[in-house]
PyMOL Python script that loads the backbone (N, CA, C, O; Angstrom):
from pymol import cmd

cmd.read_pdbstr("""\
ATOM      1  N   GLU A   1     -11.038 -25.628 -13.467  1.00  0.00           N
ATOM      2  CA  GLU A   1     -10.792 -27.036 -13.208  1.00  0.00           C
ATOM      3  C   GLU A   1      -9.511 -27.209 -12.423  1.00  0.00           C
ATOM      4  O   GLU A   1      -8.578 -26.421 -12.579  1.00  0.00           O
ATOM      5  N   PRO A   2      -9.448 -28.216 -11.590  1.00  0.00           N
ATOM      6  CA  PRO A   2      -8.231 -28.467 -10.822  1.00  0.00           C
ATOM      7  C   PRO A   2      -7.035 -28.764 -11.734  1.00  0.00           C
ATOM      8  O   PRO A   2      -7.185 -29.352 -12.805  1.00  0.00           O
ATOM      9  N   VAL A   3      -5.858 -28.350 -11.291  1.00  0.00           N
ATOM     10  CA  VAL A   3      -4.598 -28.661 -11.951  1.00  0.00           C
ATOM     11  C   VAL A   3      -3.834 -29.567 -11.004  1.00  0.00           C
ATOM     12  O   VAL A   3      -3.531 -29.170  -9.879  1.00  0.00           O
ATOM     13  N   ASP A   4      -3.520 -30.771 -11.438  1.00  0.00           N
ATOM     14  CA  ASP A   4      -2.878 -31.767 -10.574  1.00  0.00           C
ATOM     15  C   ASP A   4      -3.675 -31.986  -9.293  1.00  0.00           C
ATOM     16  O   ASP A   4      -3.100 -32.194  -8.225  1.00  0.00           O
ATOM     17  N   GLY A   5      -5.009 -31.937  -9.404  1.00  0.00           N
ATOM     18  CA  GLY A   5      -5.893 -32.183  -8.274  1.00  0.00           C
ATOM     19  C   GLY A   5      -6.062 -31.001  -7.337  1.00  0.00           C
ATOM     20  O   GLY A   5      -6.683 -31.132  -6.283  1.00  0.00           O
ATOM     21  N   MET A   6      -5.510 -29.833  -7.710  1.00  0.00           N
ATOM     22  CA  MET A   6      -5.578 -28.674  -6.820  1.00  0.00           C
ATOM     23  C   MET A   6      -6.138 -27.460  -7.553  1.00  0.00           C
ATOM     24  O   MET A   6      -6.002 -27.328  -8.769  1.00  0.00           O
ATOM     25  N   ILE A   7      -6.760 -26.592  -6.794  1.00  0.00           N
ATOM     26  CA  ILE A   7      -7.197 -25.285  -7.286  1.00  0.00           C
ATOM     27  C   ILE A   7      -6.472 -24.240  -6.452  1.00  0.00           C
ATOM     28  O   ILE A   7      -6.478 -24.306  -5.223  1.00  0.00           O
ATOM     29  N   THR A   8      -5.846 -23.277  -7.120  1.00  0.00           N
ATOM     30  CA  THR A   8      -5.180 -22.210  -6.390  1.00  0.00           C
ATOM     31  C   THR A   8      -5.986 -20.922  -6.538  1.00  0.00           C
ATOM     32  O   THR A   8      -6.527 -20.623  -7.603  1.00  0.00           O
ATOM     33  N   LEU A   9      -6.048 -20.177  -5.455  1.00  0.00           N
ATOM     34  CA  LEU A   9      -6.731 -18.884  -5.438  1.00  0.00           C
ATOM     35  C   LEU A   9      -5.757 -17.841  -4.929  1.00  0.00           C
ATOM     36  O   LEU A   9      -5.091 -18.052  -3.915  1.00  0.00           O
ATOM     37  N   ARG A  10      -5.668 -16.729  -5.617  1.00  0.00           N
ATOM     38  CA  ARG A  10      -4.937 -15.563  -5.111  1.00  0.00           C
ATOM     39  C   ARG A  10      -5.969 -14.463  -4.972  1.00  0.00           C
ATOM     40  O   ARG A  10      -6.585 -14.051  -5.955  1.00  0.00           O
ATOM     41  N   CYS A  11      -6.157 -13.990  -3.759  1.00  0.00           N
ATOM     42  CA  CYS A  11      -7.187 -12.991  -3.472  1.00  0.00           C
ATOM     43  C   CYS A  11      -6.520 -11.689  -3.055  1.00  0.00           C
ATOM     44  O   CYS A  11      -5.684 -11.666  -2.152  1.00  0.00           O
ATOM     45  N   LEU A  12      -6.893 -10.623  -3.715  1.00  0.00           N
ATOM     46  CA  LEU A  12      -6.426  -9.290  -3.364  1.00  0.00           C
ATOM     47  C   LEU A  12      -7.634  -8.514  -2.878  1.00  0.00           C
ATOM     48  O   LEU A  12      -8.646  -8.411  -3.571  1.00  0.00           O
ATOM     49  N   MET A  13      -7.513  -7.974  -1.686  1.00  0.00           N
ATOM     50  CA  MET A  13      -8.681  -7.379  -1.051  1.00  0.00           C
ATOM     51  C   MET A  13      -8.310  -6.056  -0.406  1.00  0.00           C
ATOM     52  O   MET A  13      -7.248  -5.925   0.202  1.00  0.00           O
ATOM     53  N   ASP A  14      -9.191  -5.081  -0.544  1.00  0.00           N
ATOM     54  CA  ASP A  14      -9.083  -3.872   0.243  1.00  0.00           C
ATOM     55  C   ASP A  14     -10.443  -3.633   0.887  1.00  0.00           C
ATOM     56  O   ASP A  14     -11.295  -4.522   0.873  1.00  0.00           O
ATOM     57  N   ARG A  15     -10.658  -2.470   1.442  1.00  0.00           N
ATOM     58  CA  ARG A  15     -11.895  -2.240   2.179  1.00  0.00           C
ATOM     59  C   ARG A  15     -13.130  -2.281   1.274  1.00  0.00           C
ATOM     60  O   ARG A  15     -14.236  -2.525   1.758  1.00  0.00           O
ATOM     61  N   PHE A  16     -12.959  -2.048  -0.020  1.00  0.00           N
ATOM     62  CA  PHE A  16     -14.123  -1.929  -0.906  1.00  0.00           C
ATOM     63  C   PHE A  16     -14.169  -2.911  -2.070  1.00  0.00           C
ATOM     64  O   PHE A  16     -15.160  -2.932  -2.800  1.00  0.00           O
ATOM     65  N   SER A  17     -13.133  -3.728  -2.273  1.00  0.00           N
ATOM     66  CA  SER A  17     -13.155  -4.630  -3.422  1.00  0.00           C
ATOM     67  C   SER A  17     -12.397  -5.924  -3.144  1.00  0.00           C
ATOM     68  O   SER A  17     -11.560  -5.999  -2.245  1.00  0.00           O
ATOM     69  N   LEU A  18     -12.714  -6.926  -3.936  1.00  0.00           N
ATOM     70  CA  LEU A  18     -12.062  -8.230  -3.864  1.00  0.00           C
ATOM     71  C   LEU A  18     -11.811  -8.708  -5.283  1.00  0.00           C
ATOM     72  O   LEU A  18     -12.732  -8.756  -6.099  1.00  0.00           O
ATOM     73  N   GLU A  19     -10.568  -9.061  -5.580  1.00  0.00           N
ATOM     74  CA  GLU A  19     -10.186  -9.635  -6.872  1.00  0.00           C
ATOM     75  C   GLU A  19      -9.691 -11.053  -6.604  1.00  0.00           C
ATOM     76  O   GLU A  19      -8.863 -11.261  -5.717  1.00  0.00           O
ATOM     77  N   ILE A  20     -10.186 -12.022  -7.356  1.00  0.00           N
ATOM     78  CA  ILE A  20      -9.773 -13.412  -7.187  1.00  0.00           C
ATOM     79  C   ILE A  20      -9.189 -13.910  -8.497  1.00  0.00           C
ATOM     80  O   ILE A  20      -9.803 -13.778  -9.556  1.00  0.00           O
ATOM     81  N   PHE A  21      -7.992 -14.485  -8.412  1.00  0.00           N
ATOM     82  CA  PHE A  21      -7.322 -15.066  -9.568  1.00  0.00           C
ATOM     83  C   PHE A  21      -7.248 -16.569  -9.330  1.00  0.00           C
ATOM     84  O   PHE A  21      -6.622 -17.019  -8.371  1.00  0.00           O
ATOM     85  N   ILE A  22      -7.880 -17.335 -10.194  1.00  0.00           N
ATOM     86  CA  ILE A  22      -8.011 -18.781 -10.031  1.00  0.00           C
ATOM     87  C   ILE A  22      -7.023 -19.470 -10.954  1.00  0.00           C
ATOM     88  O   ILE A  22      -6.961 -19.175 -12.148  1.00  0.00           O
ATOM     89  N   ASN A  23      -6.244 -20.399 -10.385  1.00  0.00           N
ATOM     90  CA  ASN A  23      -5.239 -21.153 -11.143  1.00  0.00           C
ATOM     91  C   ASN A  23      -4.374 -20.231 -11.996  1.00  0.00           C
ATOM     92  O   ASN A  23      -4.330 -20.342 -13.221  1.00  0.00           O
ATOM     93  N   ASP A  24      -3.688 -19.315 -11.308  1.00  0.00           N
ATOM     94  CA  ASP A  24      -2.748 -18.385 -11.946  1.00  0.00           C
ATOM     95  C   ASP A  24      -3.396 -17.522 -13.014  1.00  0.00           C
ATOM     96  O   ASP A  24      -2.773 -17.234 -14.036  1.00  0.00           O
ATOM     97  N   GLY A  25      -4.632 -17.107 -12.796  1.00  0.00           N
ATOM     98  CA  GLY A  25      -5.309 -16.182 -13.693  1.00  0.00           C
ATOM     99  C   GLY A  25      -6.062 -16.817 -14.840  1.00  0.00           C
ATOM    100  O   GLY A  25      -6.551 -16.105 -15.717  1.00  0.00           O
ATOM    101  N   ARG A  26      -6.172 -18.131 -14.862  1.00  0.00           N
ATOM    102  CA  ARG A  26      -6.951 -18.778 -15.932  1.00  0.00           C
ATOM    103  C   ARG A  26      -8.411 -18.346 -15.882  1.00  0.00           C
ATOM    104  O   ARG A  26      -9.093 -18.289 -16.905  1.00  0.00           O
ATOM    105  N   GLN A  27      -8.872 -18.045 -14.682  1.00  0.00           N
ATOM    106  CA  GLN A  27     -10.195 -17.449 -14.480  1.00  0.00           C
ATOM    107  C   GLN A  27     -10.042 -16.377 -13.417  1.00  0.00           C
ATOM    108  O   GLN A  27      -9.173 -16.464 -12.549  1.00  0.00           O
ATOM    109  N   THR A  28     -10.894 -15.365 -13.493  1.00  0.00           N
ATOM    110  CA  THR A  28     -10.843 -14.276 -12.521  1.00  0.00           C
ATOM    111  C   THR A  28     -12.253 -13.897 -12.099  1.00  0.00           C
ATOM    112  O   THR A  28     -13.230 -14.218 -12.776  1.00  0.00           O
ATOM    113  N   ALA A  29     -12.339 -13.213 -10.974  1.00  0.00           N
ATOM    114  CA  ALA A  29     -13.621 -12.695 -10.494  1.00  0.00           C
ATOM    115  C   ALA A  29     -13.350 -11.395  -9.743  1.00  0.00           C
ATOM    116  O   ALA A  29     -12.338 -11.265  -9.053  1.00  0.00           O
ATOM    117  N   SER A  30     -14.257 -10.440  -9.883  1.00  0.00           N
ATOM    118  CA  SER A  30     -14.155  -9.151  -9.203  1.00  0.00           C
ATOM    119  C   SER A  30     -15.449  -8.870  -8.465  1.00  0.00           C
ATOM    120  O   SER A  30     -16.537  -9.128  -8.980  1.00  0.00           O
ATOM    121  N   PHE A  31     -15.324  -8.337  -7.249  1.00  0.00           N
ATOM    122  CA  PHE A  31     -16.489  -8.052  -6.426  1.00  0.00           C
ATOM    123  C   PHE A  31     -16.332  -6.688  -5.770  1.00  0.00           C
ATOM    124  O   PHE A  31     -15.217  -6.270  -5.460  1.00  0.00           O
ATOM    125  N   THR A  32     -17.433  -6.003  -5.561  1.00  0.00           N
ATOM    126  CA  THR A  32     -17.459  -4.796  -4.753  1.00  0.00           C
ATOM    127  C   THR A  32     -17.964  -5.178  -3.370  1.00  0.00           C
ATOM    128  O   THR A  32     -18.966  -5.880  -3.236  1.00  0.00           O
ATOM    129  N   LEU A  33     -17.262  -4.709  -2.340  1.00  0.00           N
ATOM    130  CA  LEU A  33     -17.617  -5.027  -0.964  1.00  0.00           C
ATOM    131  C   LEU A  33     -18.119  -3.777  -0.258  1.00  0.00           C
ATOM    132  O   LEU A  33     -17.660  -2.671  -0.542  1.00  0.00           O
ATOM    133  N   TYR A  34     -19.033  -3.945   0.635  1.00  0.00           N
ATOM    134  CA  TYR A  34     -19.528  -2.861   1.465  1.00  0.00           C
ATOM    135  C   TYR A  34     -19.173  -3.186   2.908  1.00  0.00           C
ATOM    136  O   TYR A  34     -20.020  -3.619   3.690  1.00  0.00           O
ATOM    137  N   THR A  35     -17.912  -2.972   3.246  1.00  0.00           N
ATOM    138  CA  THR A  35     -17.380  -3.325   4.550  1.00  0.00           C
ATOM    139  C   THR A  35     -17.684  -2.222   5.566  1.00  0.00           C
ATOM    140  O   THR A  35     -17.421  -1.050   5.295  1.00  0.00           O
ATOM    141  N   PRO A  36     -18.227  -2.574   6.718  1.00  0.00           N
ATOM    142  CA  PRO A  36     -18.438  -1.563   7.758  1.00  0.00           C
ATOM    143  C   PRO A  36     -17.099  -0.919   8.159  1.00  0.00           C
ATOM    144  O   PRO A  36     -16.084  -1.611   8.236  1.00  0.00           O
ATOM    145  N   GLN A  37     -17.091   0.356   8.407  1.00  0.00           N
ATOM    146  CA  GLN A  37     -15.859   1.062   8.769  1.00  0.00           C
ATOM    147  C   GLN A  37     -15.242   0.526  10.057  1.00  0.00           C
ATOM    148  O   GLN A  37     -14.034   0.661  10.252  1.00  0.00           O
ATOM    149  N   ASN A  38     -16.031  -0.076  10.937  1.00  0.00           N
ATOM    150  CA  ASN A  38     -15.501  -0.595  12.198  1.00  0.00           C
ATOM    151  C   ASN A  38     -15.040  -2.054  12.093  1.00  0.00           C
ATOM    152  O   ASN A  38     -14.705  -2.663  13.109  1.00  0.00           O
ATOM    153  N   ALA A  39     -15.017  -2.618  10.894  1.00  0.00           N
ATOM    154  CA  ALA A  39     -14.571  -4.009  10.718  1.00  0.00           C
ATOM    155  C   ALA A  39     -13.111  -4.138  11.139  1.00  0.00           C
ATOM    156  O   ALA A  39     -12.281  -3.296  10.798  1.00  0.00           O
ATOM    157  N   GLU A  40     -12.803  -5.209  11.889  1.00  0.00           N
ATOM    158  CA  GLU A  40     -11.448  -5.390  12.405  1.00  0.00           C
ATOM    159  C   GLU A  40     -10.846  -6.746  12.074  1.00  0.00           C
ATOM    160  O   GLU A  40      -9.722  -7.025  12.491  1.00  0.00           O
ATOM    161  N   GLY A  41     -11.549  -7.598  11.342  1.00  0.00           N
ATOM    162  CA  GLY A  41     -11.015  -8.922  11.093  1.00  0.00           C
ATOM    163  C   GLY A  41     -11.480  -9.494   9.773  1.00  0.00           C
ATOM    164  O   GLY A  41     -12.299  -8.906   9.067  1.00  0.00           O
ATOM    165  N   ILE A  42     -10.939 -10.646   9.460  1.00  0.00           N
ATOM    166  CA  ILE A  42     -11.303 -11.370   8.256  1.00  0.00           C
ATOM    167  C   ILE A  42     -11.318 -12.857   8.601  1.00  0.00           C
ATOM    168  O   ILE A  42     -10.517 -13.310   9.419  1.00  0.00           O
ATOM    169  N   THR A  43     -12.207 -13.605   7.995  1.00  0.00           N
ATOM    170  CA  THR A  43     -12.339 -15.029   8.275  1.00  0.00           C
ATOM    171  C   THR A  43     -12.257 -15.811   6.972  1.00  0.00           C
ATOM    172  O   THR A  43     -12.802 -15.381   5.955  1.00  0.00           O
ATOM    173  N   PHE A  44     -11.586 -16.947   6.995  1.00  0.00           N
ATOM    174  CA  PHE A  44     -11.491 -17.843   5.848  1.00  0.00           C
ATOM    175  C   PHE A  44     -12.111 -19.181   6.227  1.00  0.00           C
ATOM    176  O   PHE A  44     -11.966 -19.636   7.361  1.00  0.00           O
ATOM    177  N   ALA A  45     -12.800 -19.811   5.280  1.00  0.00           N
ATOM    178  CA  ALA A  45     -13.393 -21.128   5.516  1.00  0.00           C
ATOM    179  C   ALA A  45     -13.266 -21.963   4.252  1.00  0.00           C
ATOM    180  O   ALA A  45     -13.240 -21.424   3.145  1.00  0.00           O
ATOM    181  N   ALA A  46     -13.187 -23.274   4.416  1.00  0.00           N
ATOM    182  CA  ALA A  46     -13.090 -24.176   3.272  1.00  0.00           C
ATOM    183  C   ALA A  46     -13.734 -25.503   3.622  1.00  0.00           C
ATOM    184  O   ALA A  46     -13.732 -25.921   4.780  1.00  0.00           O
ATOM    185  N   GLU A  47     -14.279 -26.155   2.620  1.00  0.00           N
ATOM    186  CA  GLU A  47     -14.755 -27.525   2.779  1.00  0.00           C
ATOM    187  C   GLU A  47     -13.651 -28.437   2.277  1.00  0.00           C
ATOM    188  O   GLU A  47     -13.144 -28.240   1.173  1.00  0.00           O
ATOM    189  N   GLY A  48     -13.275 -29.418   3.058  1.00  0.00           N
ATOM    190  CA  GLY A  48     -12.187 -30.298   2.666  1.00  0.00           C
ATOM    191  C   GLY A  48     -10.855 -29.737   3.135  1.00  0.00           C
ATOM    192  O   GLY A  48     -10.808 -28.941   4.073  1.00  0.00           O
ATOM    193  N   GLU A  49      -9.785 -30.144   2.491  1.00  0.00           N
ATOM    194  CA  GLU A  49      -8.437 -29.752   2.876  1.00  0.00           C
ATOM    195  C   GLU A  49      -8.064 -28.433   2.214  1.00  0.00           C
ATOM    196  O   GLU A  49      -8.361 -28.219   1.039  1.00  0.00           O
ATOM    197  N   ALA A  50      -7.414 -27.547   2.967  1.00  0.00           N
ATOM    198  CA  ALA A  50      -6.982 -26.252   2.431  1.00  0.00           C
ATOM    199  C   ALA A  50      -5.676 -25.833   3.083  1.00  0.00           C
ATOM    200  O   ALA A  50      -5.460 -26.054   4.275  1.00  0.00           O
ATOM    201  N   GLU A  51      -4.822 -25.233   2.295  1.00  0.00           N
ATOM    202  CA  GLU A  51      -3.597 -24.618   2.805  1.00  0.00           C
ATOM    203  C   GLU A  51      -3.744 -23.124   2.563  1.00  0.00           C
ATOM    204  O   GLU A  51      -3.953 -22.696   1.428  1.00  0.00           O
ATOM    205  N   ILE A  52      -3.636 -22.328   3.620  1.00  0.00           N
ATOM    206  CA  ILE A  52      -3.873 -20.890   3.517  1.00  0.00           C
ATOM    207  C   ILE A  52      -2.630 -20.130   3.968  1.00  0.00           C
ATOM    208  O   ILE A  52      -2.054 -20.412   5.019  1.00  0.00           O
ATOM    209  N   SER A  53      -2.238 -19.178   3.163  1.00  0.00           N
ATOM    210  CA  SER A  53      -1.141 -18.277   3.490  1.00  0.00           C
ATOM    211  C   SER A  53      -1.658 -16.854   3.325  1.00  0.00           C
ATOM    212  O   SER A  53      -2.242 -16.526   2.292  1.00  0.00           O
ATOM    213  N   VAL A  54      -1.452 -16.010   4.323  1.00  0.00           N
ATOM    214  CA  VAL A  54      -1.981 -14.646   4.292  1.00  0.00           C
ATOM    215  C   VAL A  54      -0.835 -13.656   4.445  1.00  0.00           C
ATOM    216  O   VAL A  54       0.017 -13.806   5.320  1.00  0.00           O
ATOM    217  N   GLU A  55      -0.822 -12.640   3.581  1.00  0.00           N
ATOM    218  CA  GLU A  55       0.128 -11.535   3.698  1.00  0.00           C
ATOM    219  C   GLU A  55      -0.666 -10.250   3.764  1.00  0.00           C
ATOM    220  O   GLU A  55      -1.582 -10.034   2.969  1.00  0.00           O
ATOM    221  N   LYS A  56      -0.319  -9.403   4.705  1.00  0.00           N
ATOM    222  CA  LYS A  56      -0.995  -8.110   4.838  1.00  0.00           C
ATOM    223  C   LYS A  56      -0.020  -7.015   4.450  1.00  0.00           C
ATOM    224  O   LYS A  56       1.124  -6.993   4.906  1.00  0.00           O
ATOM    225  N   TYR A  57      -0.482  -6.111   3.606  1.00  0.00           N
ATOM    226  CA  TYR A  57       0.309  -4.967   3.187  1.00  0.00           C
ATOM    227  C   TYR A  57      -0.415  -3.705   3.635  1.00  0.00           C
ATOM    228  O   TYR A  57      -1.623  -3.572   3.443  1.00  0.00           O
ATOM    229  N   THR A  58       0.322  -2.788   4.226  1.00  0.00           N
ATOM    230  CA  THR A  58      -0.247  -1.514   4.611  1.00  0.00           C
ATOM    231  C   THR A  58       0.194  -0.481   3.576  1.00  0.00           C
ATOM    232  O   THR A  58       1.385  -0.296   3.329  1.00  0.00           O
ATOM    233  N   LEU A  59      -0.786   0.182   2.982  1.00  0.00           N
ATOM    234  CA  LEU A  59      -0.491   1.185   1.976  1.00  0.00           C
ATOM    235  C   LEU A  59      -0.525   2.559   2.617  1.00  0.00           C
ATOM    236  O   LEU A  59      -1.415   2.859   3.413  1.00  0.00           O
ATOM    237  N   SER A  60       0.425   3.376   2.278  1.00  0.00           N
ATOM    238  CA  SER A  60       0.414   4.748   2.779  1.00  0.00           C
ATOM    239  C   SER A  60       0.274   5.700   1.595  1.00  0.00           C
ATOM    240  O   SER A  60       0.778   5.437   0.504  1.00  0.00           O
ATOM    241  N   PHE A  61      -0.405   6.784   1.830  1.00  0.00           N
ATOM    242  CA  PHE A  61      -0.661   7.744   0.751  1.00  0.00           C
ATOM    243  C   PHE A  61       0.053   9.039   1.027  1.00  0.00           C
ATOM    244  O   PHE A  61      -0.038   9.976   0.234  1.00  0.00           O
TER     245      PHE A  61
END
""", "prot")
cmd.dss("prot")
cmd.show_as("cartoon", "prot")
cmd.util.cbc("prot")
cmd.orient("prot")
């Protein structure tokens, strides 16, 4: 449910999975992704008003 009329999503994504934390973790969702190895971009869409902030982290092993 919205908090003060808003819903917040924090999405953590890598090539094979997506974790979504809704309203600071009050609800969560986990997904397995089958991303093509040649994928080079990501797209976001929303109905209505949305404020989007994206941070990219590069992990080294």
